[in-house]
C-alpha positions as MATLAB code, in Angstrom:
seq = 'MRRIGLAVAITLNLFVAPLVGEAQPAPSVSRIGFLAPNLPTDLGAVRFLQGFRQGLRELGYAEGQNIAIEYRWAEGKYDRLPGLAAELVRLKVNLIVAGTPPAVQAAKQATDTIPIVMATVADPVAMGFVSSLAHPGGNITGLSSIQSDLVGKRLEVLKEVVPKVSLVALLGNPANPNYAPLVQQAQDSSRKLGVRLQSMEARDPSAIDNAFASVTTARAGAVLVVGDPMLLDHRTRIADHAVRRRLPTVAGSNEFVEAGVLLAYGPSLSEGYRRAATFVDKILKGAKPGDLPVEQPTKFELVINLKTAKALGLTIPRSVLLRADQIIE';
ca = [
      -7.655  -66.849  -31.340;
      -5.091  -65.743  -28.794;
      -3.050  -64.073  -31.558;
      -6.144  -62.227  -32.805;
      -6.964  -61.079  -29.259;
      -3.421  -59.790  -28.738;
      -3.496  -57.904  -32.027;
      -6.825  -56.281  -31.116;
      -5.473  -55.267  -27.717;
      -2.353  -53.699  -29.234;
      -4.476  -51.859  -31.816;
      -6.803  -50.509  -29.104;
      -3.832  -49.343  -27.029;
      -2.490  -47.358  -29.959;
      -5.756  -45.386  -30.082;
      -6.307  -45.136  -26.354;
      -2.806  -44.004  -25.357;
      -3.075  -40.470  -26.835;
      -6.494  -40.059  -25.241;
      -5.101  -40.980  -21.831;
      -2.391  -38.371  -22.304;
      -4.956  -35.737  -23.169;
      -6.993  -36.616  -20.086;
      -4.144  -35.862  -17.655;
      -5.094  -33.123  -15.151;
      -3.968  -29.609  -16.033;
      -1.194  -28.031  -13.904;
      -2.625  -26.746  -10.610;
      -3.542  -23.064  -10.498;
      -2.376  -21.153   -7.443;
      -5.164  -19.192   -5.795;
      -4.295  -16.033   -3.897;
      -6.384  -13.464   -2.083;
      -5.976   -9.708   -2.596;
      -7.387   -7.772    0.362;
      -7.554   -3.982    0.084;
      -9.249   -1.217    2.080;
      -9.544    1.077   -0.943;
     -12.152    1.702   -3.572;
     -11.282   -0.583   -6.526;
     -11.876    2.248   -9.010;
      -9.637    4.784   -7.275;
      -6.586    5.843   -9.292;
      -4.238    4.940   -6.456;
      -5.720    1.454   -6.093;
      -5.605    0.971   -9.857;
      -1.919    1.866   -9.914;
      -1.110   -0.446   -7.015;
      -2.917   -3.283   -8.757;
      -1.117   -2.529  -12.019;
       2.213   -2.660  -10.187;
       1.311   -5.990   -8.591;
       0.157   -7.506  -11.874;
       3.302   -6.266  -13.601;
       5.405   -7.975  -10.950;
       3.510  -11.225  -11.464;
       3.945  -11.041  -15.251;
       7.691  -10.480  -14.869;
       7.844  -13.700  -12.854;
       5.900  -15.740  -15.417;
       2.411  -15.644  -13.904;
      -0.666  -15.073  -16.029;
      -3.938  -14.399  -14.265;
      -6.527  -16.985  -15.257;
      -3.863  -19.398  -16.509;
      -1.428  -20.400  -13.762;
      -2.711  -18.094  -11.044;
      -6.159  -16.991   -9.871;
      -6.769  -13.902   -7.741;
      -9.712  -13.442   -5.393;
     -10.205   -9.684   -4.947;
     -11.847   -8.228   -1.853;
     -12.285   -4.436   -1.592;
     -13.496   -2.700    1.587;
     -14.292    0.528   -0.337;
     -12.886    2.712    2.417;
     -14.885    1.008    5.191;
     -12.289   -0.568    7.441;
     -14.873   -2.383    9.548;
     -15.594   -4.568    6.500;
     -12.022   -5.886    6.333;
     -12.326   -8.640    8.990;
     -15.320  -10.167    7.203;
     -13.578   -9.990    3.826;
     -10.443  -11.577    5.274;
     -12.558  -14.379    6.751;
     -14.063  -14.983    3.285;
     -10.599  -15.476    1.818;
      -9.696  -17.905    4.583;
     -12.850  -19.932    3.901;
     -11.882  -20.079    0.233;
      -8.593  -21.708    1.328;
      -6.416  -19.424   -0.771;
      -2.711  -20.240   -0.934;
      -1.775  -16.831    0.456;
      -3.201  -13.353    1.044;
      -1.747  -10.109   -0.277;
      -2.810   -7.483    2.268;
      -0.778   -4.463    1.256;
      -1.742   -1.858    3.847;
      -1.793   -1.962    7.678;
      -5.606   -2.152    8.073;
      -5.739   -5.079    5.643;
      -2.743   -6.830    7.237;
      -4.302   -6.466   10.665;
      -7.582   -7.988    9.467;
      -5.801  -10.855    7.715;
      -3.642  -11.502   10.780;
      -6.758  -11.775   12.936;
      -8.347  -14.163   10.430;
      -5.471  -16.636   10.094;
      -2.138  -17.567   11.614;
      -1.381  -20.272    9.055;
      -2.083  -18.855    5.577;
       0.899  -16.723    4.430;
       0.282  -12.958    4.334;
       2.284  -10.547    2.138;
       2.520   -6.838    3.046;
       3.276   -4.059    0.530;
       3.155   -0.668    2.280;
       3.450   -1.020    6.053;
       5.425    1.681    7.853;
       6.678   -0.197   10.923;
       5.551   -3.844   10.939;
       7.614   -4.578   14.055;
       5.961   -1.831   16.140;
       2.557   -2.993   14.922;
       3.241   -6.566   15.978;
       3.026   -8.001   12.470;
       6.583   -9.438   12.479;
       9.180  -10.189   15.146;
      11.913   -8.351   13.253;
      12.625   -7.202    9.713;
      15.436   -9.728    9.279;
      13.554  -12.648   10.850;
       9.800  -12.026   10.561;
       8.693  -15.356   12.088;
       5.048  -16.356   11.876;
       3.049  -16.151    8.651;
       3.650  -12.510    7.600;
       6.380  -10.934    5.452;
       6.675   -8.469    2.576;
       7.701   -4.838    2.386;
       7.973   -2.016    4.882;
       7.543    1.529    3.563;
       9.434    2.775    6.677;
       7.232    5.864    6.701;
       8.002    6.457   10.371;
      11.552    7.400    9.311;
      10.187    9.721    6.636;
       7.745   11.838    8.621;
      10.596   14.005    9.883;
      11.908   14.443    6.332;
       8.486   15.629    5.188;
       8.337   18.165    7.980;
      11.845   19.344    7.097;
      10.889   19.940    3.470;
       7.702   21.700    4.563;
       9.736   23.925    6.885;
      12.112   24.786    4.024;
       9.197   25.857    1.843;
       7.339   27.665    4.645;
      10.147   28.678    7.064;
       7.916   30.788    9.297;
       5.349   28.080    9.993;
       4.982   27.383   13.727;
       1.806   25.261   13.924;
       1.272   22.279   11.599;
      -1.976   20.300   11.535;
      -1.512   16.533   11.306;
      -4.263   14.828    9.302;
      -4.569   11.098    9.890;
      -6.949    8.211   10.432;
      -6.827    6.728   13.983;
      -8.454    3.544   12.641;
      -5.217    2.794   10.777;
      -2.594    0.857   12.815;
       0.023    3.101   11.170;
      -1.425    6.164   12.876;
      -0.027    5.958   16.420;
       3.651    5.246   15.548;
       3.645    7.896   12.821;
       2.158   10.513   15.121;
       4.866    9.746   17.679;
       7.554   10.141   15.027;
       5.992   13.422   13.865;
       5.973   14.755   17.421;
       9.642   13.868   17.919;
      10.597   15.554   14.643;
       8.453   18.643   15.213;
      10.186   19.423   18.505;
      13.573   19.395   16.772;
      12.248   21.784   14.117;
      10.596   24.114   16.603;
       7.132   23.345   15.242;
       3.971   22.516   17.186;
       1.520   19.892   15.935;
      -2.275   19.945   16.042;
      -4.057   16.627   15.558;
      -6.959   16.609   13.078;
      -8.414   13.099   12.926;
     -10.591   11.714   10.142;
     -11.994    8.203   10.503;
     -14.226    8.536    7.435;
     -14.516   10.849    4.400;
     -17.141   13.087    6.000;
     -14.728   13.878    8.850;
     -12.215   15.430    6.448;
     -14.364   18.562    6.103;
     -14.660   18.966    9.876;
     -10.941   18.379   10.302;
     -10.062   21.243    7.971;
     -12.597   23.477    9.685;
     -10.772   22.855   12.970;
      -7.472   23.757   11.298;
      -8.871   27.139   10.317;
     -10.098   27.721   13.858;
      -6.705   26.842   15.330;
      -4.929   28.958   12.690;
      -2.459   26.253   11.674;
      -0.077   27.348    8.959;
       0.341   24.041    7.101;
      -0.829   20.414    7.003;
       1.026   17.103    7.246;
      -0.955   14.124    5.890;
      -0.225   10.782    7.563;
      -0.481    7.934    5.044;
      -3.821    6.129    4.941;
      -5.789    4.370    2.147;
      -9.033    6.209    2.918;
      -7.285    9.581    2.824;
      -5.556    8.560   -0.394;
      -8.933    7.753   -1.944;
     -10.116   11.266   -1.003;
      -6.917   13.149   -1.812;
      -8.724   15.510   -4.210;
     -11.001   16.643   -1.390;
      -7.940   17.173    0.806;
      -6.163   19.149   -1.924;
      -9.223   21.333   -2.541;
      -9.514   22.163    1.153;
      -5.801   22.916    1.396;
      -5.773   25.289   -1.572;
      -9.038   26.989   -0.645;
      -7.804   27.610    2.889;
      -4.297   28.504    1.639;
      -2.597   25.721    3.596;
       0.699   24.319    2.249;
       0.350   20.544    2.575;
       2.845   17.690    2.454;
       1.969   14.002    2.001;
       3.750   10.726    1.357;
       3.011    9.801   -2.266;
       2.908   11.489   -5.653;
      -0.796   10.666   -6.087;
      -1.569   13.427   -3.571;
       0.493   15.961   -5.508;
      -1.159   15.003   -8.789;
      -4.488   15.755   -7.072;
      -3.297   19.246   -6.104;
      -1.413   18.852   -2.809;
       1.764   20.980   -2.697;
       4.443   18.432   -1.758;
       5.075   14.728   -1.321;
       8.115   12.784   -0.215;
       8.326    9.017    0.079;
       8.766    5.697   -1.702;
       6.762    4.677   -4.758;
       3.746    2.757   -3.476;
       3.086    1.052   -6.819;
       6.695   -0.171   -6.813;
       6.042   -1.688   -3.395;
       3.183   -3.730   -4.851;
       5.346   -4.788   -7.806;
       7.967   -6.047   -5.362;
       5.265   -7.812   -3.336;
       4.878  -10.176   -6.284;
       8.379  -11.528   -5.617;
       7.258  -12.642   -2.153;
       4.194  -14.291   -3.676;
       6.450  -16.184   -6.079;
       8.832  -17.375   -3.357;
       6.032  -18.523   -1.073;
       4.222  -20.375   -3.864;
       7.508  -22.151   -4.585;
       7.736  -23.379   -1.007;
       9.446  -20.646    1.021;
       8.107  -19.976    4.513;
       7.061  -16.344    5.081;
       8.723  -16.305    8.500;
      12.079  -17.018    6.826;
      11.815  -14.217    4.215;
      13.317  -10.915    5.468;
      11.085   -7.864    5.144;
      12.328   -5.560    2.380;
      12.676   -1.784    2.696;
      12.551    0.747   -0.161;
      15.798    2.152   -1.478;
      14.421    5.052   -3.540;
      12.395    8.025   -2.329;
      10.736   10.645   -4.499;
      10.255   14.359   -3.859;
       7.338   15.661   -5.942;
       6.271   19.308   -6.136;
       3.153   20.916   -7.615;
       4.151   24.385   -8.867;
       0.592   25.176   -9.915;
      -0.489   24.738   -6.309;
       2.478   26.784   -5.097;
       1.348   29.649   -7.318;
      -2.230   29.370   -6.042;
      -0.895   29.561   -2.467;
       1.354   32.518   -3.286;
       4.495   30.548   -2.477;
       7.887   30.530   -4.132;
       9.600   27.163   -3.840;
      13.286   27.621   -2.885;
      15.712   26.682   -5.625;
      17.466   24.271   -3.258;
      14.218   22.305   -2.952;
      13.451   22.427   -6.687;
      16.885   21.013   -7.515;
      16.209   18.000   -5.302;
      12.806   17.269   -6.845;
      12.336   14.020   -8.756;
       9.163   15.329  -10.385;
       7.703   18.811  -10.820;
       4.078   19.294  -11.825;
       3.420   22.603  -13.584;
];
């Protein structure tokens, strides 16, 4: 009887063993939050998301398989960001990708423990997001777009194209933490170039129209756009105003020029989001965000819209054309 019982037990184990193997829990899926102030359907936001997803794929992540992403879009309404960030914290995500300054600020207010990855923040030290670029400390790291160092370059290019300009309107969104340091940098650069600046603030899309009306009243000769997600979402409106009012305009990304703005000079924003994926990978593998140095872009693009130049009656100097990385005709 004992021999029969042992044989039955062995036989049962042969059948049960594979089933036990199949019942083992699947590998854990990392859950990350993606917090953005943009409209999810905007071309710029789509490109940033494509860059981020490309970066994840290159590192072996497949959405829905070994990584899950919780998307939260503020649709241009920055006052929604704190609530959306709080939602992600309640979901207990492994980390939060908050690419732009308004999103980083909201995420920072919502948590000091969940890692936060930046993608396009001009001066994260001045904004209080990190202690230093080399040693961020805390729970935030990622990429700096160092736009504060580029504002002067944009004004220089604008001055080359419109050498007689004396008053430049600065279009920006005061609700963006980037705004104050970039305005300061623009003021420092404008004095060196012998140019005066006129502030034209736009906290929401409807204010863009009023801002351009004030430019006409002040008789500014050109416009400098300070980087902001809401303004990026409404770049076509900005370009239309600029062309209709015959105002040469310079911005920070090629998306503005594709919409009809005259010039842009700066790093590729979609590349910043692709690189952000490397920080996600390192953090998910155990790295502490405070120990990961903030990266800075190494390539900057000068983009020119010749169709807009023609509409404005401008001839772009050959010296500027030769430096262009992309020319839209």
